[in-house]
PyMOL Python script that loads the backbone (N, CA, C, O; Angstrom):
from pymol import cmd

cmd.read_pdbstr("""\
ATOM      1  N   MET A   1     -62.887 -49.895  39.537  1.00  0.00           N
ATOM      2  CA  MET A   1     -61.846 -49.030  40.032  1.00  0.00           C
ATOM      3  C   MET A   1     -61.950 -47.641  39.428  1.00  0.00           C
ATOM      4  O   MET A   1     -61.422 -46.686  39.999  1.00  0.00           O
ATOM      5  N   GLY A   2     -62.617 -47.502  38.286  1.00  0.00           N
ATOM      6  CA  GLY A   2     -62.722 -46.223  37.616  1.00  0.00           C
ATOM      7  C   GLY A   2     -63.675 -45.258  38.289  1.00  0.00           C
ATOM      8  O   GLY A   2     -63.486 -44.046  38.186  1.00  0.00           O
ATOM      9  N   SER A   3     -64.689 -45.753  38.971  1.00  0.00           N
ATOM     10  CA  SER A   3     -65.658 -44.859  39.612  1.00  0.00           C
ATOM     11  C   SER A   3     -65.444 -44.854  41.123  1.00  0.00           C
ATOM     12  O   SER A   3     -64.874 -45.780  41.700  1.00  0.00           O
ATOM     13  N   LEU A   4     -65.919 -43.788  41.732  1.00  0.00           N
ATOM     14  CA  LEU A   4     -65.788 -43.660  43.179  1.00  0.00           C
ATOM     15  C   LEU A   4     -67.064 -44.174  43.849  1.00  0.00           C
ATOM     16  O   LEU A   4     -68.176 -43.812  43.463  1.00  0.00           O
ATOM     17  N   SER A   5     -66.879 -45.011  44.843  1.00  0.00           N
ATOM     18  CA  SER A   5     -68.037 -45.533  45.556  1.00  0.00           C
ATOM     19  C   SER A   5     -68.449 -44.557  46.659  1.00  0.00           C
ATOM     20  O   SER A   5     -67.809 -43.522  46.846  1.00  0.00           O
ATOM     21  N   ILE A   6     -69.489 -44.879  47.369  1.00  0.00           N
ATOM     22  CA  ILE A   6     -69.988 -44.026  48.443  1.00  0.00           C
ATOM     23  C   ILE A   6     -68.958 -43.890  49.553  1.00  0.00           C
ATOM     24  O   ILE A   6     -68.875 -42.841  50.192  1.00  0.00           O
ATOM     25  N   TRP A   7     -68.171 -44.939  49.793  1.00  0.00           N
ATOM     26  CA  TRP A   7     -67.149 -44.884  50.844  1.00  0.00           C
ATOM     27  C   TRP A   7     -66.035 -43.909  50.478  1.00  0.00           C
ATOM     28  O   TRP A   7     -65.492 -43.229  51.348  1.00  0.00           O
ATOM     29  N   HIS A   8     -65.705 -43.842  49.230  1.00  0.00           N
ATOM     30  CA  HIS A   8     -64.697 -42.868  48.794  1.00  0.00           C
ATOM     31  C   HIS A   8     -65.178 -41.438  49.053  1.00  0.00           C
ATOM     32  O   HIS A   8     -64.424 -40.602  49.550  1.00  0.00           O
ATOM     33  N   TRP A   9     -66.436 -41.167  48.711  1.00  0.00           N
ATOM     34  CA  TRP A   9     -66.989 -39.828  48.917  1.00  0.00           C
ATOM     35  C   TRP A   9     -67.071 -39.470  50.400  1.00  0.00           C
ATOM     36  O   TRP A   9     -66.829 -38.323  50.774  1.00  0.00           O
ATOM     37  N   ILE A  10     -67.408 -40.436  51.239  1.00  0.00           N
ATOM     38  CA  ILE A  10     -67.480 -40.180  52.680  1.00  0.00           C
ATOM     39  C   ILE A  10     -66.100 -39.833  53.228  1.00  0.00           C
ATOM     40  O   ILE A  10     -65.964 -38.920  54.042  1.00  0.00           O
ATOM     41  N   ILE A  11     -65.089 -40.553  52.786  1.00  0.00           N
ATOM     42  CA  ILE A  11     -63.722 -40.272  53.245  1.00  0.00           C
ATOM     43  C   ILE A  11     -63.267 -38.902  52.764  1.00  0.00           C
ATOM     44  O   ILE A  11     -62.649 -38.157  53.525  1.00  0.00           O
ATOM     45  N   VAL A  12     -63.563 -38.558  51.509  1.00  0.00           N
ATOM     46  CA  VAL A  12     -63.175 -37.251  50.970  1.00  0.00           C
ATOM     47  C   VAL A  12     -63.856 -36.124  51.744  1.00  0.00           C
ATOM     48  O   VAL A  12     -63.213 -35.134  52.090  1.00  0.00           O
ATOM     49  N   ILE A  13     -65.135 -36.268  52.012  1.00  0.00           N
ATOM     50  CA  ILE A  13     -65.871 -35.241  52.764  1.00  0.00           C
ATOM     51  C   ILE A  13     -65.328 -35.115  54.181  1.00  0.00           C
ATOM     52  O   ILE A  13     -65.208 -34.006  54.701  1.00  0.00           O
ATOM     53  N   ALA A  14     -64.996 -36.251  54.817  1.00  0.00           N
ATOM     54  CA  ALA A  14     -64.436 -36.215  56.175  1.00  0.00           C
ATOM     55  C   ALA A  14     -63.092 -35.492  56.186  1.00  0.00           C
ATOM     56  O   ALA A  14     -62.830 -34.699  57.090  1.00  0.00           O
ATOM     57  N   VAL A  15     -62.243 -35.750  55.203  1.00  0.00           N
ATOM     58  CA  VAL A  15     -60.942 -35.090  55.138  1.00  0.00           C
ATOM     59  C   VAL A  15     -61.115 -33.587  54.916  1.00  0.00           C
ATOM     60  O   VAL A  15     -60.420 -32.788  55.544  1.00  0.00           O
ATOM     61  N   VAL A  16     -62.019 -33.202  54.043  1.00  0.00           N
ATOM     62  CA  VAL A  16     -62.260 -31.781  53.787  1.00  0.00           C
ATOM     63  C   VAL A  16     -62.769 -31.086  55.047  1.00  0.00           C
ATOM     64  O   VAL A  16     -62.334 -29.979  55.366  1.00  0.00           O
ATOM     65  N   LEU A  17     -63.686 -31.732  55.761  1.00  0.00           N
ATOM     66  CA  LEU A  17     -64.195 -31.138  57.001  1.00  0.00           C
ATOM     67  C   LEU A  17     -63.102 -31.027  58.058  1.00  0.00           C
ATOM     68  O   LEU A  17     -63.064 -30.049  58.806  1.00  0.00           O
ATOM     69  N   LEU A  18     -62.220 -32.007  58.129  1.00  0.00           N
ATOM     70  CA  LEU A  18     -61.121 -31.944  59.093  1.00  0.00           C
ATOM     71  C   LEU A  18     -60.126 -30.841  58.741  1.00  0.00           C
ATOM     72  O   LEU A  18     -59.620 -30.154  59.629  1.00  0.00           O
ATOM     73  N   LEU A  19     -59.846 -30.670  57.453  1.00  0.00           N
ATOM     74  CA  LEU A  19     -58.866 -29.664  57.045  1.00  0.00           C
ATOM     75  C   LEU A  19     -59.401 -28.241  57.189  1.00  0.00           C
ATOM     76  O   LEU A  19     -58.719 -27.364  57.720  1.00  0.00           O
ATOM     77  N   PHE A  20     -60.609 -28.023  56.720  1.00  0.00           N
ATOM     78  CA  PHE A  20     -61.136 -26.663  56.666  1.00  0.00           C
ATOM     79  C   PHE A  20     -62.045 -26.321  57.837  1.00  0.00           C
ATOM     80  O   PHE A  20     -62.205 -25.143  58.159  1.00  0.00           O
ATOM     81  N   GLY A  21     -62.622 -27.276  58.458  1.00  0.00           N
ATOM     82  CA  GLY A  21     -63.544 -27.007  59.551  1.00  0.00           C
ATOM     83  C   GLY A  21     -64.909 -26.602  59.026  1.00  0.00           C
ATOM     84  O   GLY A  21     -65.057 -26.178  57.880  1.00  0.00           O
ATOM     85  N   ARG A  22     -65.888 -26.741  59.882  1.00  0.00           N
ATOM     86  CA  ARG A  22     -67.267 -26.478  59.466  1.00  0.00           C
ATOM     87  C   ARG A  22     -67.523 -24.987  59.285  1.00  0.00           C
ATOM     88  O   ARG A  22     -68.280 -24.605  58.392  1.00  0.00           O
ATOM     89  N   GLY A  23     -66.921 -24.144  60.096  1.00  0.00           N
ATOM     90  CA  GLY A  23     -67.165 -22.706  60.024  1.00  0.00           C
ATOM     91  C   GLY A  23     -66.607 -22.075  58.756  1.00  0.00           C
ATOM     92  O   GLY A  23     -67.248 -21.215  58.152  1.00  0.00           O
ATOM     93  N   LYS A  24     -65.423 -22.500  58.355  1.00  0.00           N
ATOM     94  CA  LYS A  24     -64.805 -21.920  57.157  1.00  0.00           C
ATOM     95  C   LYS A  24     -65.593 -22.274  55.902  1.00  0.00           C
ATOM     96  O   LYS A  24     -65.725 -21.453  54.995  1.00  0.00           O
ATOM     97  N   ILE A  25     -66.116 -23.496  55.850  1.00  0.00           N
ATOM     98  CA  ILE A  25     -66.873 -23.911  54.674  1.00  0.00           C
ATOM     99  C   ILE A  25     -68.176 -23.122  54.573  1.00  0.00           C
ATOM    100  O   ILE A  25     -68.563 -22.703  53.482  1.00  0.00           O
ATOM    101  N   SER A  26     -68.849 -22.919  55.697  1.00  0.00           N
ATOM    102  CA  SER A  26     -70.104 -22.169  55.646  1.00  0.00           C
ATOM    103  C   SER A  26     -69.834 -20.705  55.279  1.00  0.00           C
ATOM    104  O   SER A  26     -70.619 -20.095  54.553  1.00  0.00           O
ATOM    105  N   ASP A  27     -68.722 -20.138  55.780  1.00  0.00           N
ATOM    106  CA  ASP A  27     -68.354 -18.770  55.394  1.00  0.00           C
ATOM    107  C   ASP A  27     -68.060 -18.688  53.900  1.00  0.00           C
ATOM    108  O   ASP A  27     -68.460 -17.739  53.225  1.00  0.00           O
ATOM    109  N   LEU A  28     -67.359 -19.690  53.401  1.00  0.00           N
ATOM    110  CA  LEU A  28     -67.023 -19.720  51.976  1.00  0.00           C
ATOM    111  C   LEU A  28     -68.283 -19.819  51.120  1.00  0.00           C
ATOM    112  O   LEU A  28     -68.398 -19.135  50.103  1.00  0.00           O
ATOM    113  N   MET A  29     -69.221 -20.661  51.525  1.00  0.00           N
ATOM    114  CA  MET A  29     -70.461 -20.806  50.763  1.00  0.00           C
ATOM    115  C   MET A  29     -71.294 -19.522  50.825  1.00  0.00           C
ATOM    116  O   MET A  29     -71.970 -19.176  49.856  1.00  0.00           O
ATOM    117  N   GLY A  30     -71.249 -18.812  51.963  1.00  0.00           N
ATOM    118  CA  GLY A  30     -71.954 -17.534  52.066  1.00  0.00           C
ATOM    119  C   GLY A  30     -71.353 -16.502  51.129  1.00  0.00           C
ATOM    120  O   GLY A  30     -72.075 -15.718  50.513  1.00  0.00           O
ATOM    121  N   ASP A  31     -70.017 -16.501  51.021  1.00  0.00           N
ATOM    122  CA  ASP A  31     -69.357 -15.580  50.093  1.00  0.00           C
ATOM    123  C   ASP A  31     -69.701 -15.909  48.648  1.00  0.00           C
ATOM    124  O   ASP A  31     -69.890 -15.010  47.829  1.00  0.00           O
ATOM    125  N   VAL A  32     -69.781 -17.191  48.337  1.00  0.00           N
ATOM    126  CA  VAL A  32     -70.156 -17.604  46.978  1.00  0.00           C
ATOM    127  C   VAL A  32     -71.583 -17.149  46.672  1.00  0.00           C
ATOM    128  O   VAL A  32     -71.859 -16.671  45.571  1.00  0.00           O
ATOM    129  N   ALA A  33     -72.485 -17.293  47.634  1.00  0.00           N
ATOM    130  CA  ALA A  33     -73.875 -16.875  47.434  1.00  0.00           C
ATOM    131  C   ALA A  33     -73.966 -15.365  47.221  1.00  0.00           C
ATOM    132  O   ALA A  33     -74.730 -14.907  46.372  1.00  0.00           O
ATOM    133  N   GLN A  34     -73.195 -14.590  47.985  1.00  0.00           N
ATOM    134  CA  GLN A  34     -73.198 -13.137  47.792  1.00  0.00           C
ATOM    135  C   GLN A  34     -72.642 -12.769  46.420  1.00  0.00           C
ATOM    136  O   GLN A  34     -73.125 -11.829  45.788  1.00  0.00           O
ATOM    137  N   GLY A  35     -71.644 -13.493  45.961  1.00  0.00           N
ATOM    138  CA  GLY A  35     -71.091 -13.238  44.628  1.00  0.00           C
ATOM    139  C   GLY A  35     -72.099 -13.512  43.531  1.00  0.00           C
ATOM    140  O   GLY A  35     -72.189 -12.765  42.557  1.00  0.00           O
ATOM    141  N   ILE A  36     -72.856 -14.584  43.691  1.00  0.00           N
ATOM    142  CA  ILE A  36     -73.883 -14.922  42.701  1.00  0.00           C
ATOM    143  C   ILE A  36     -74.972 -13.851  42.688  1.00  0.00           C
ATOM    144  O   ILE A  36     -75.435 -13.453  41.619  1.00  0.00           O
ATOM    145  N   LYS A  37     -75.385 -13.383  43.870  1.00  0.00           N
ATOM    146  CA  LYS A  37     -76.403 -12.333  43.947  1.00  0.00           C
ATOM    147  C   LYS A  37     -75.908 -11.044  43.301  1.00  0.00           C
ATOM    148  O   LYS A  37     -76.660 -10.378  42.590  1.00  0.00           O
ATOM    149  N   ALA A  38     -74.643 -10.688  43.545  1.00  0.00           N
ATOM    150  CA  ALA A  38     -74.079  -9.479  42.945  1.00  0.00           C
ATOM    151  C   ALA A  38     -74.005  -9.617  41.429  1.00  0.00           C
ATOM    152  O   ALA A  38     -74.248  -8.652  40.704  1.00  0.00           O
ATOM    153  N   PHE A  39     -73.672 -10.803  40.950  1.00  0.00           N
ATOM    154  CA  PHE A  39     -73.615 -11.043  39.509  1.00  0.00           C
ATOM    155  C   PHE A  39     -74.990 -10.893  38.872  1.00  0.00           C
ATOM    156  O   PHE A  39     -75.127 -10.253  37.829  1.00  0.00           O
ATOM    157  N   LYS A  40     -76.005 -11.477  39.494  1.00  0.00           N
ATOM    158  CA  LYS A  40     -77.364 -11.366  38.963  1.00  0.00           C
ATOM    159  C   LYS A  40     -77.839  -9.914  38.962  1.00  0.00           C
ATOM    160  O   LYS A  40     -78.490  -9.474  38.014  1.00  0.00           O
ATOM    161  N   LYS A  41     -77.515  -9.167  40.024  1.00  0.00           N
ATOM    162  CA  LYS A  41     -77.900  -7.761  40.090  1.00  0.00           C
ATOM    163  C   LYS A  41     -77.205  -6.962  38.991  1.00  0.00           C
ATOM    164  O   LYS A  41     -77.808  -6.081  38.379  1.00  0.00           O
ATOM    165  N   GLY A  42     -75.943  -7.274  38.747  1.00  0.00           N
ATOM    166  CA  GLY A  42     -75.212  -6.604  37.678  1.00  0.00           C
ATOM    167  C   GLY A  42     -75.798  -6.906  36.308  1.00  0.00           C
ATOM    168  O   GLY A  42     -75.853  -6.029  35.445  1.00  0.00           O
ATOM    169  N   MET A  43     -76.233  -8.137  36.106  1.00  0.00           N
ATOM    170  CA  MET A  43     -76.855  -8.498  34.831  1.00  0.00           C
ATOM    171  C   MET A  43     -78.178  -7.762  34.646  1.00  0.00           C
ATOM    172  O   MET A  43     -78.500  -7.345  33.534  1.00  0.00           O
ATOM    173  N   GLN A  44     -78.947  -7.598  35.715  1.00  0.00           N
ATOM    174  CA  GLN A  44     -80.209  -6.868  35.625  1.00  0.00           C
ATOM    175  C   GLN A  44     -79.949  -5.395  35.349  1.00  0.00           C
ATOM    176  O   GLN A  44     -80.693  -4.770  34.593  1.00  0.00           O
ATOM    177  N   ASP A  45     -78.909  -4.833  35.947  1.00  0.00           N
ATOM    178  CA  ASP A  45     -78.560  -3.436  35.696  1.00  0.00           C
ATOM    179  C   ASP A  45     -78.170  -3.230  34.238  1.00  0.00           C
ATOM    180  O   ASP A  45     -78.514  -2.209  33.642  1.00  0.00           O
ATOM    181  N   ASP A  46     -77.453  -4.197  33.656  1.00  0.00           N
ATOM    182  CA  ASP A  46     -77.076  -4.096  32.252  1.00  0.00           C
ATOM    183  C   ASP A  46     -78.306  -4.136  31.354  1.00  0.00           C
ATOM    184  O   ASP A  46     -78.372  -3.423  30.353  1.00  0.00           O
ATOM    185  N   ASP A  47     -79.283  -4.973  31.711  1.00  0.00           N
ATOM    186  CA  ASP A  47     -80.502  -5.070  30.908  1.00  0.00           C
ATOM    187  C   ASP A  47     -81.300  -3.770  30.969  1.00  0.00           C
ATOM    188  O   ASP A  47     -81.863  -3.341  29.962  1.00  0.00           O
ATOM    189  N   THR A  48     -81.353  -3.142  32.142  1.00  0.00           N
ATOM    190  CA  THR A  48     -82.133  -1.913  32.255  1.00  0.00           C
ATOM    191  C   THR A  48     -81.446  -0.758  31.532  1.00  0.00           C
ATOM    192  O   THR A  48     -82.134   0.103  30.983  1.00  0.00           O
ATOM    193  N   THR A  49     -80.136  -0.709  31.512  1.00  0.00           N
ATOM    194  CA  THR A  49     -79.448   0.366  30.788  1.00  0.00           C
ATOM    195  C   THR A  49     -79.576   0.160  29.286  1.00  0.00           C
ATOM    196  O   THR A  49     -79.583   1.135  28.534  1.00  0.00           O
ATOM    197  N   ALA A  50     -79.678  -1.085  28.831  1.00  0.00           N
ATOM    198  CA  ALA A  50     -79.832  -1.347  27.402  1.00  0.00           C
ATOM    199  C   ALA A  50     -81.235  -0.977  26.923  1.00  0.00           C
ATOM    200  O   ALA A  50     -81.421  -0.673  25.745  1.00  0.00           O
ATOM    201  N   GLU A  51     -82.226  -1.000  27.821  1.00  0.00           N
ATOM    202  CA  GLU A  51     -83.598  -0.692  27.445  1.00  0.00           C
ATOM    203  C   GLU A  51     -83.896   0.804  27.457  1.00  0.00           C
ATOM    204  O   GLU A  51     -84.951   1.217  26.976  1.00  0.00           O
ATOM    205  N   LYS A  52     -83.001   1.622  27.993  1.00  0.00           N
ATOM    206  CA  LYS A  52     -83.220   3.059  28.033  1.00  0.00           C
ATOM    207  C   LYS A  52     -83.191   3.633  26.621  1.00  0.00           C
ATOM    208  O   LYS A  52     -82.643   3.037  25.693  1.00  0.00           O
ATOM    209  N   LYS A  53     -83.798   4.811  26.489  1.00  0.00           N
ATOM    210  CA  LYS A  53     -83.804   5.471  25.188  1.00  0.00           C
ATOM    211  C   LYS A  53     -82.386   5.885  24.817  1.00  0.00           C
ATOM    212  O   LYS A  53     -81.639   6.369  25.667  1.00  0.00           O
ATOM    213  N   PRO A  54     -82.010   5.699  23.558  1.00  0.00           N
ATOM    214  CA  PRO A  54     -80.679   6.150  23.148  1.00  0.00           C
ATOM    215  C   PRO A  54     -80.633   7.670  23.103  1.00  0.00           C
ATOM    216  O   PRO A  54     -81.649   8.325  22.873  1.00  0.00           O
ATOM    217  N   GLU A  55     -79.464   8.216  23.319  1.00  0.00           N
ATOM    218  CA  GLU A  55     -79.309   9.666  23.295  1.00  0.00           C
ATOM    219  C   GLU A  55     -79.488  10.167  21.862  1.00  0.00           C
ATOM    220  O   GLU A  55     -79.141   9.468  20.911  1.00  0.00           O
ATOM    221  N   PRO A  56     -80.023  11.362  21.710  1.00  0.00           N
ATOM    222  CA  PRO A  56     -80.176  11.890  20.355  1.00  0.00           C
ATOM    223  C   PRO A  56     -78.809  12.111  19.715  1.00  0.00           C
ATOM    224  O   PRO A  56     -77.821  12.402  20.389  1.00  0.00           O
ATOM    225  N   VAL A  57     -78.787  11.965  18.405  1.00  0.00           N
ATOM    226  CA  VAL A  57     -77.537  12.115  17.673  1.00  0.00           C
ATOM    227  C   VAL A  57     -77.151  13.577  17.658  1.00  0.00           C
ATOM    228  O   VAL A  57     -77.973  14.436  17.342  1.00  0.00           O
ATOM    229  N   LYS A  58     -75.921  13.863  17.993  1.00  0.00           N
ATOM    230  CA  LYS A  58     -75.436  15.227  18.004  1.00  0.00           C
ATOM    231  C   LYS A  58     -74.942  15.580  16.606  1.00  0.00           C
ATOM    232  O   LYS A  58     -74.219  14.811  15.973  1.00  0.00           O
ATOM    233  N   SER A  59     -75.343  16.746  16.144  1.00  0.00           N
ATOM    234  CA  SER A  59     -74.912  17.165  14.813  1.00  0.00           C
ATOM    235  C   SER A  59     -73.975  18.354  14.944  1.00  0.00           C
ATOM    236  O   SER A  59     -73.995  19.080  15.938  1.00  0.00           O
ATOM    237  N   ILE A  60     -73.167  18.532  13.933  1.00  0.00           N
ATOM    238  CA  ILE A  60     -72.213  19.635  13.907  1.00  0.00           C
ATOM    239  C   ILE A  60     -72.803  20.748  13.059  1.00  0.00           C
ATOM    240  O   ILE A  60     -73.285  20.517  11.950  1.00  0.00           O
ATOM    241  N   ASP A  61     -72.759  21.950  13.594  1.00  0.00           N
ATOM    242  CA  ASP A  61     -73.260  23.100  12.870  1.00  0.00           C
ATOM    243  C   ASP A  61     -72.335  23.362  11.680  1.00  0.00           C
ATOM    244  O   ASP A  61     -71.114  23.384  11.830  1.00  0.00           O
ATOM    245  N   SER A  62     -72.919  23.559  10.509  1.00  0.00           N
ATOM    246  CA  SER A  62     -72.094  23.744   9.300  1.00  0.00           C
ATOM    247  C   SER A  62     -71.310  25.051   9.348  1.00  0.00           C
ATOM    248  O   SER A  62     -70.226  25.126   8.770  1.00  0.00           O
ATOM    249  N   ASN A  63     -71.819  26.081  10.015  1.00  0.00           N
ATOM    250  CA  ASN A  63     -71.094  27.347  10.121  1.00  0.00           C
ATOM    251  C   ASN A  63     -69.840  27.174  10.981  1.00  0.00           C
ATOM    252  O   ASN A  63     -68.797  27.753  10.676  1.00  0.00           O
ATOM    253  N   ALA A  64     -69.931  26.396  12.033  1.00  0.00           N
ATOM    254  CA  ALA A  64     -68.779  26.178  12.892  1.00  0.00           C
ATOM    255  C   ALA A  64     -67.722  25.354  12.173  1.00  0.00           C
ATOM    256  O   ALA A  64     -66.528  25.567  12.380  1.00  0.00           O
ATOM    257  N   ALA A  65     -68.141  24.426  11.340  1.00  0.00           N
ATOM    258  CA  ALA A  65     -67.190  23.596  10.608  1.00  0.00           C
ATOM    259  C   ALA A  65     -66.447  24.417   9.557  1.00  0.00           C
ATOM    260  O   ALA A  65     -65.253  24.203   9.350  1.00  0.00           O
ATOM    261  N   SER A  66     -67.122  25.345   8.893  1.00  0.00           N
ATOM    262  CA  SER A  66     -66.460  26.136   7.863  1.00  0.00           C
ATOM    263  C   SER A  66     -65.486  27.133   8.478  1.00  0.00           C
ATOM    264  O   SER A  66     -64.464  27.439   7.866  1.00  0.00           O
ATOM    265  N   SER A  67     -65.774  27.647   9.671  1.00  0.00           N
ATOM    266  CA  SER A  67     -64.865  28.605  10.292  1.00  0.00           C
ATOM    267  C   SER A  67     -63.589  27.923  10.762  1.00  0.00           C
ATOM    268  O   SER A  67     -62.521  28.535  10.734  1.00  0.00           O
ATOM    269  N   THR A  68     -63.676  26.682  11.189  1.00  0.00           N
ATOM    270  CA  THR A  68     -62.461  25.983  11.605  1.00  0.00           C
ATOM    271  C   THR A  68     -61.659  25.533  10.396  1.00  0.00           C
ATOM    272  O   THR A  68     -60.434  25.439  10.469  1.00  0.00           O
ATOM    273  N   ALA A  69     -62.326  25.255   9.289  1.00  0.00           N
ATOM    274  CA  ALA A  69     -61.618  24.847   8.079  1.00  0.00           C
ATOM    275  C   ALA A  69     -60.876  26.040   7.475  1.00  0.00           C
ATOM    276  O   ALA A  69     -59.821  25.865   6.865  1.00  0.00           O
ATOM    277  N   ALA A  70     -61.408  27.231   7.637  1.00  0.00           N
ATOM    278  CA  ALA A  70     -60.754  28.412   7.086  1.00  0.00           C
ATOM    279  C   ALA A  70     -59.490  28.755   7.852  1.00  0.00           C
ATOM    280  O   ALA A  70     -58.627  29.459   7.327  1.00  0.00           O
ATOM    281  N   ARG A  71     -59.363  28.283   9.064  1.00  0.00           N
ATOM    282  CA  ARG A  71     -58.191  28.612   9.879  1.00  0.00           C
ATOM    283  C   ARG A  71     -57.150  27.515   9.788  1.00  0.00           C
ATOM    284  O   ARG A  71     -56.561  27.143  10.804  1.00  0.00           O
ATOM    285  N   SER A  72     -56.913  26.999   8.626  1.00  0.00           N
ATOM    286  CA  SER A  72     -55.920  25.926   8.471  1.00  0.00           C
ATOM    287  C   SER A  72     -54.497  26.437   8.534  1.00  0.00           C
ATOM    288  O   SER A  72     -53.564  25.641   8.645  1.00  0.00           O
ATOM    289  N   ASP A  73     -54.303  27.776   8.462  1.00  0.00           N
ATOM    290  CA  ASP A  73     -52.950  28.325   8.477  1.00  0.00           C
ATOM    291  C   ASP A  73     -52.387  28.482   9.886  1.00  0.00           C
ATOM    292  O   ASP A  73     -51.224  28.856  10.033  1.00  0.00           O
ATOM    293  N   VAL A  74     -53.167  28.210  10.919  1.00  0.00           N
ATOM    294  CA  VAL A  74     -52.715  28.347  12.288  1.00  0.00           C
ATOM    295  C   VAL A  74     -51.655  27.270  12.562  1.00  0.00           C
ATOM    296  O   VAL A  74     -51.872  26.090  12.286  1.00  0.00           O
ATOM    297  N   GLY A  75     -50.532  27.685  13.096  1.00  0.00           N
ATOM    298  CA  GLY A  75     -49.476  26.739  13.430  1.00  0.00           C
ATOM    299  C   GLY A  75     -48.524  26.484  12.298  1.00  0.00           C
ATOM    300  O   GLY A  75     -47.637  25.643  12.443  1.00  0.00           O
ATOM    301  N   SER A  76     -48.653  27.161  11.176  1.00  0.00           N
ATOM    302  CA  SER A  76     -47.758  26.903  10.057  1.00  0.00           C
ATOM    303  C   SER A  76     -46.728  28.017   9.904  1.00  0.00           C
ATOM    304  O   SER A  76     -46.171  28.202   8.821  1.00  0.00           O
ATOM    305  N   LYS A  77     -46.475  28.744  10.957  1.00  0.00           N
ATOM    306  CA  LYS A  77     -45.489  29.814  10.897  1.00  0.00           C
ATOM    307  C   LYS A  77     -44.083  29.230  10.833  1.00  0.00           C
ATOM    308  O   LYS A  77     -43.763  28.296  11.569  1.00  0.00           O
ATOM    309  N   ALA A  78     -43.268  29.761   9.980  1.00  0.00           N
ATOM    310  CA  ALA A  78     -41.898  29.323   9.861  1.00  0.00           C
ATOM    311  C   ALA A  78     -41.043  30.104  10.846  1.00  0.00           C
ATOM    312  O   ALA A  78     -41.249  31.304  11.024  1.00  0.00           O
ATOM    313  N   VAL A  79     -40.123  29.466  11.464  1.00  0.00           N
ATOM    314  CA  VAL A  79     -39.270  30.131  12.447  1.00  0.00           C
ATOM    315  C   VAL A  79     -37.937  30.472  11.842  1.00  0.00           C
ATOM    316  O   VAL A  79     -37.080  31.040  12.519  1.00  0.00           O
TER     317      VAL A  79
END
""", "prot")
cmd.dss("prot")
cmd.show_as("cartoon", "prot")
cmd.util.cbc("prot")
cmd.orient("prot")
């Protein structure tokens, strides 16, 4: 009683086909296949972006940093 026999599976498949019809199931399976293809394509795109050269590290010019540090009094006016 714990396992399903072949007759149980045949009845289940017949009920599913009667409820959903043959056309809806094939459309659903086509949508699932397109989703899987899109997922695989997305995974390949992620792999190719990871293999690209990393961007060079941007550095801050020390002269620009000292000029902004000297202007620390901006905005400290008392009203």
